[in-house]
C-alpha positions in Angstrom: 29.3 14.3 5.2 26.7 16.4 3.3 25.2 17.4 6.7 28.6 18.5 7.9 29.1 20.5 4.7 25.7 22.2 5.2 26.5 23.1 8.8 29.7 24.8 7.6 28.3 26.6 4.5 26.6 30.0 4.8 23.3 30.5 3.2 24.0 31.4 -0.5 27.4 29.7 -0.2 28.7 27.1 -2.6 30.0 23.6 -2.4 31.9 22.4 -5.5 34.0 19.4 -6.5 34.6 16.8 -9.1 33.2 13.3 -9.6 33.0 10.7 -12.4 30.5 9.6 -15.0 30.1 6.1 -13.7 29.0 4.6 -17.1 32.3 5.8 -18.7 34.7 4.3 -16.1 34.5 0.8 -17.6 36.0 2.1 -20.8 38.9 3.9 -19.2 42.2 1.9 -19.2 43.5 4.0 -16.2 40.9 2.4 -13.9 41.7 -0.8 -12.0 39.3 -2.8 -10.0 35.8 -4.1 -10.2 33.2 -1.5 -10.8 29.5 -1.9 -9.9 26.9 -2.3 -12.6 24.2 0.4 -12.9 21.7 -1.7 -11.0 24.3 -2.5 -8.2 25.0 1.2 -7.9 21.3 2.0 -7.7 20.8 -0.6 -4.9 24.0 0.4 -3.0 25.0 3.9 -3.9 28.1 4.3 -1.7 31.6 2.8 -1.2 32.6 1.2 -4.5 36.3 1.5 -4.5 38.6 1.5 -7.5 42.2 2.6 -8.3 42.8 5.4 -10.8 46.3 5.9 -12.4 47.2 8.7 -14.7 50.9 8.3 -15.6 53.1 9.5 -12.8 50.7 12.3 -11.8 47.9 10.3 -10.2 47.8 7.1 -8.3 44.7 7.3 -6.2 42.0 5.2 -4.5 38.6 6.7 -5.5 35.0 5.7 -4.9 32.1 5.5 -7.3 28.9 7.0 -6.0 25.4 7.4 -7.4 25.4 11.1 -8.1 21.6 11.3 -8.3 21.6 10.1 -4.6 24.1 12.9 -3.8 21.9 15.5 -5.4 18.9 14.2 -3.5 20.7 14.2 -0.1 22.2 17.6 -0.9 18.7 19.0 -1.6 17.5 17.6 1.8 20.3 19.5 3.4 19.4 22.8 1.7 21.5 22.7 -1.4 20.5 22.8 -5.0 22.6 21.8 -8.0 23.6 24.8 -10.2 26.2 23.2 -12.4 27.2 19.8 -13.6 29.5 19.8 -16.6 32.4 17.7 -18.0 35.7 18.7 -16.6 37.1 19.6 -20.0 34.1 21.7 -20.9 34.3 23.6 -17.6 38.1 24.2 -18.0 37.6 25.5 -21.6 34.9 27.9 -20.4 37.0 29.3 -17.6 40.5 29.4 -18.9 40.5 28.6 -22.6 42.2 25.2 -22.0 42.7 22.7 -24.7 39.3 21.6 -25.9 40.7 18.4 -27.2 41.9 17.1 -23.8 41.0 13.5 -23.2 39.2 13.4 -19.9 35.7 12.2 -20.6 35.1 10.5 -17.2 35.3 13.4 -14.8 32.8 16.2 -14.2 32.6 19.4 -12.2 29.6 20.0 -9.9 28.6 23.1 -8.0 25.8 23.2 -5.4 24.5 26.5 -3.8 23.0 26.6 -0.3 19.5 28.1 -0.3 19.2 31.5 1.3 
């Protein structure tokens, strides 16, 4: 997947998205399913499925990944990490959103492709 993103991103272009702070998922009542421990995630960084529900807005199957592995693979494909910030902190910095919003498990990431 990261190789495909690299093939389709110009030099200097960006790849951005959201992910989760794995260590905070276990404390979130909106998460259903068995989550891997930190050692399990280190050993097998991909494909740990869980269900995330947020009222009537979100009912999604998501996957836990080892983000350090994503950063390493992205670097090997010519990307470098330029931002990793909690979703709420990012929203507040961009649009003056409610700084007291309760979303401690998600973060925003931005990679830039080397020139």
